[in-house]
N, C-alpha and C positions, 0 to 999 in steps of 0.2 A: 504494500500500500504506500502510495506516495505522500509527500508532505503537503496536504491541502492547506494547512496552517502550521507555522513554525515559530515557536516562542523560545527565547533564551532567557534564563534567569542568571544574572551575574551577581555573585556575593563575595566581596573581598574578605579574605581570611584575617580575623583578629586585627581589623584595619588600623585603629588608633595605635595599638601596641606595635604593629608591624611597621608603621611609619616611624615610630620612635626608634625601633631597632635598626631600621634602615639608615637613619641619619646619625645614629650613635653605634658604630660597629662593635664597640666593646660590650654592648648589651645583647648581641645576637647569641642565641642559645641559652640566655638567662631568663628567669621569670620576671616579667614586667607587668606592672599594674598601672593603668592610667585612670586618674580620677581624683576626687577630693577637691577641696578649695586650695588651690596653689600647692597641691601635693600634701596638704596638711592632714594629719590623722586625727580628725575630730569626730565627735559622735554623729554629726550630720553628714559627713562625707560618705560618698558611695563610689563603687567601682563603675567607671564608664566603659572600660575594656580591659581584657587580660590576655596576655600572650598564651600560646598553647602550653608553654612550660609552666606558667602559673595555673592554668586550668587543670593540669595534672594533679594539683593539690586540692582541687575542688573550688577554686576561685572562679566566679562568673560575674557578668555585668549585673548592675543593680544591687549587688551585695554590699552591706555596710563595709566601708573600708577597714574599720578596726577589726572586723571578723576576718576579712581577707588576709590582713597582715598576720593574724594569729595562725591562720591555716598555712601561710607561706611566708615565714619571717625573713627569708633570704631575698624576697622579691624587691626589685627596684620600683619605688613609687614615684610617678611623674605626674605633673599637672596636665590638665587637658589643654591642648593647643589647637583650637579650631581653625585658625588661619592656615596652619600647616596641613591639616587634614582636608580642608576645602581645596587647597592648591593641588594636592595629590588627586583628589576626587575629580576636579575639573579636567585634569590631564587624562584620566582614565575614561571619563564619559565622552571626551572628545574623540578618543579612539573608537568607542562604541558607536558614536554618531557617524564616523567615517564608514562604518559598515552598513548602517541604516539610520534614516532620520527618525524612525519610530522608536525612541528611547524614553522610557518612563522611570525616572529616578524615584526610589522609595525613601532613600536617605543618602548620606555621603558615600556609603559603601555597598549599595544595593540598587539594582535596576532590572527592569524587564526590557527586552529587545524583541521587536517583531521583524523577523527576517523572511517572512513569507514571500515578499516580492523581490528579495535580493537573490541574484543569480548564484547558484552553487548549492551544495548540500549543507543543511543546517549543522550537523555535527562537525563538519570540517570548518565551517565559519566560526563556530564557538572555539574550536581548538586553535585556530589562527589568532583569534582575539585574545585567548588566554596567553599564548606565547608572546604576542605583541605587547600586552600589558606588562609582562615580566621583563621583556627586553627594554622597554622605555622607562619603566618606573622601578623595577626591582621587586615589585609586590606580587603576591600570589592571590589567586581567586579560585573559587569553586563555581562550577557551571552545571546547570540543569537544562536539558533540551527536550522539549515536548510540544504537544499540540495545543496546550493551554497554559495560562499563567499559574494556575493552581498546581498542576502536575510538574511544571518546570521548577517552581519554587521548592516543592517537596524533594525533587530530584537533587537540586543543588545542596540541600541540607543533609543529604543522606550519608555522604562520605567525606565530610570536611575533616581536615583542611586539604586543599588542592584536589577536591573532588571533581569528578567529571562523569555525569550520569546522563545517558540518552534513553528516553522512553519513546520508542518508535510508534508511529500511528497504529492504532488497533491494540496496543499492548497496555493501555492505561489501566484498565480494570484489574488485570493480572498483576501489574506493578503495585497498585495501591492495596490490593486485597489483604496482605499479611501485616500491614503497618498499623501501629497503635493509633487510637482515636486522636490523641493530641498532636499527631503529625500533621493533621489538616489545618492549614492556616485559618486563624479566626475562631477555632474551636477551643474555648477556654476551659478552665478547671471546673466551673460550675456546670457547664453543658456536658462535659465529659462525665461528671458524677451522675447527672441525670440519665445519660445514655448507659452508663455502667449499671444503673439500677434496673434497666430494661434487659440486662444480660448482654449488652453489646460491648465488645472489647477491641475490635479491629475495624479498619475502614471497610473491609469486606462485609463484616456484620452490618455496618451502617448502610452500605450500598444496597444490600438485599432486604433490609427491613422495610416493611410497608410505610410509605411516607404518611399515610392517613393515620397510622397509630402514633407516629411521632408528633403529629399536629396537636394532640391532646396535651402534650407536655411542653412543646416548644413553640407552638403557633404555626400557622400555615407557611408563612414566608421563610422562617428559619428552617423548618423541617424540609421544605422543598430544596432550599439552597444547599443544606448539608448533604442531603441524599444525592443530589446531582453531582456535587463536587467530589463526593466519595466514589462516585462512578467514573470520575475523570471527565465530567462534562462541565466546561466553563468557557463561555463565549465572551467574557468581558474583554474589551479591547485594551491594547497598549496605548496609553494616552500621554503624549509628550506634554510637558508643563506649559501653561500659558503664562502671560505676564502676571506677576504677583499682585494681589490685591492689597497687601500690606507688607511691611518689613519691620521686624522688631528684634530686640535683644534684651534679655533679662538675666539677672544673676541672683542666686540665693547665697546668703552669707553664712559662714560657719558659726559666726557669733553676731548677734544682733548689733546693728550700727545705730548709735545715738548722736554722734558728733555731726552737727550741721555741715561743717566744712568738708568732712569726709563724704557725706552724702552728695553734696554738690559736685565733688570731684568724680564720684562714681557716675553721676548723671552725665557729666561732660564726656567721660570715657564711653559710656553706652551710646550717647548721641553721636559721637564721632564715628563709631563703628556702623551705626545705622546710616549716617550720612554717606560714608564711603560706599556701602553696598547700594544705596539709592542711586548715587552718581554712576557706579559701575554698571547699573542696569539701564542707565539713560532715562531715569524717571525723576519726576518732581512730585512733592506731596502737598496736599492742601490741609492736612490735619496731623497734629502731633498728639500722642497719648503718653501718659505716665501711669504705670502700674505700681502699686505699693502694697506690701503685705506686712503686717506688724507681728509682734511676738505671739499674739493670740490667734494668728492665722486669719485675721480679718483682712480681706483684700478689697482695695478700692482702685478703680480705674477712672481717670478723668482725661478729657480731651480739650484741645484748644486749636482753633483754626489759624492757618497762616494766610495772611492777606495776599492774594494773588498766587499762592503756592510758593514752594521753595525747595532747594536741595542742599543748602549750605549747612555746615556744622553750626555756624553761629545762630542761624534761624531756628534749627531744631533744638539746640542747647538752650537758647533763650526761652523758648516756649516750655521746654521740659522743666527748667528750673522754676519758672513761674508756677507751673502746675505743682511742683514739689512744695513750694512755699504755701500754696493755697490748700494743699491736701494734708500735709503732716502737721500734727499738733506738737507744741514744744515738749521736748523730752521723750517723744514717742519712739520706741525702739523699732527699727526696720529690719525685717528678716529677708525680704525680697524686694528688688527694685528693677523696673523695666521701662524701656523707652521704645516707642513705636511710631511709625508714620503710616498714614492711611489716605484713602481717596487719591490714589496715584494716577499720574498721567505722564504722557511723553514730555520729557524735559524740553524738547524742541518747541513746545507750545508756550514756553515762558516768554514774557514780554521782552521783545528784542531791544526796547529802549529802556533797559534797566538802569538804575542809578549807578554812578561811579563807584559808590561804596560797595554795591552788590558785585560789580565787576572785580573789585579788589578782593572781595571774599572768595569769588570763584577762582581767581588766580591762586590765592593762598590755599584753598582746598585742593586744587589740582597739584600743587607742590607737595602738600602733606600726603596726599594719596600716593604720589610717586615715591616719596621717601618711605612710606609704610610698606608699599609693595616690595621695595628693595631691601629694607632693613628689618621689617617686622612691624606688627600693628602697634607696639608700644615704644617704637624707636623715637617718636616725637609726639608731643602733646601741646595743645594750646594751654596758655596760662589763664588764670581767672581774670575777669574784667576788673578794671580799676574800681568801678562803682560797686562791684560785688565785694571787693576787699574792704571798702570803706563802710559797708553796711553792717551794722551791729544787730539791729532787729530785722534780720533777713527774711523772717517769715511773712512780714507785712509789706514787703517792697516788691516791686516788679523788677526782677534782676535780669537785666538784658546785657548780652555781650555786645560791646560797641567797638 
């Protein structure tokens, strides 16, 4: 049977940890844990990624970092470095798009590719992409090749790391039959427990169980979806991303932050990252938002419009700091802080007759973006505005970068 439809699932192996081992050769072959606040081993820190050497000790993502270190005390613990991971991800997805324009990223380290219309045999294309990724980046990935997204994803997960599993057309049901229920993407522990209560243990059990009987426990839509996917039937398309509707960045602190100056500094840092990504996408924003969560987990989000739209660090920072001043009460501890931009549009639609000050801001932003691309996101930062430094009762003032 020929490939009427061909989907590749690409999943980079221990991506964050592998990037760290690649740029630090002394860490290769050693257990590496990525996570925590600046690498700090605090009660709130969690594991973002673990090398396979660390996984051997039972370490896995989302595990509390303190527990991970107890399981693997010899592990090297490193802070998360998203700019480095985004850079590696961008290079890899560019290689994927050279094979087909139909690439649907799920995260920095995972994507679906639809190669149905690409000349050649799908397994050979996947093998060539695997080799090309390793040649260009030095990173390894696991691949699943199948006629649907569901089966391709299950296949890529089956033999990690460096897995390569092909499920030929017509072999989907036989491939899925012996696999445990939790192998099916989107089938969580609660649903698995419900199915186990019905005597179902494998995807083959689920595939052959009458959907009408499942409806009583799960509802019609869930029962039909699970049954069909357990049978290897999934017609959902590979959908390349469209222009973003918003761009945001937030950070959770290992220790609650109370100092106003420190909070304003974090807002500037977040706003600069959001501004850089906004300009890189060629977009402008009409709304800035601030998200604040206190020690009691109460979360507040406020928004402020930008007159005429904007994409400069100064405009985003000014609005975000004003929102911080209007939102936070004196002495209120902050657990999480976030800055976002919304109502995005093509930056080319900005007023061509902008004020000279705006032109100066754009030139400065372009220079800072260039320096950050070359030397890293923290290589250079804006200083606080003079008016902000003079302000003692900052909560009641409109703090604008001038």
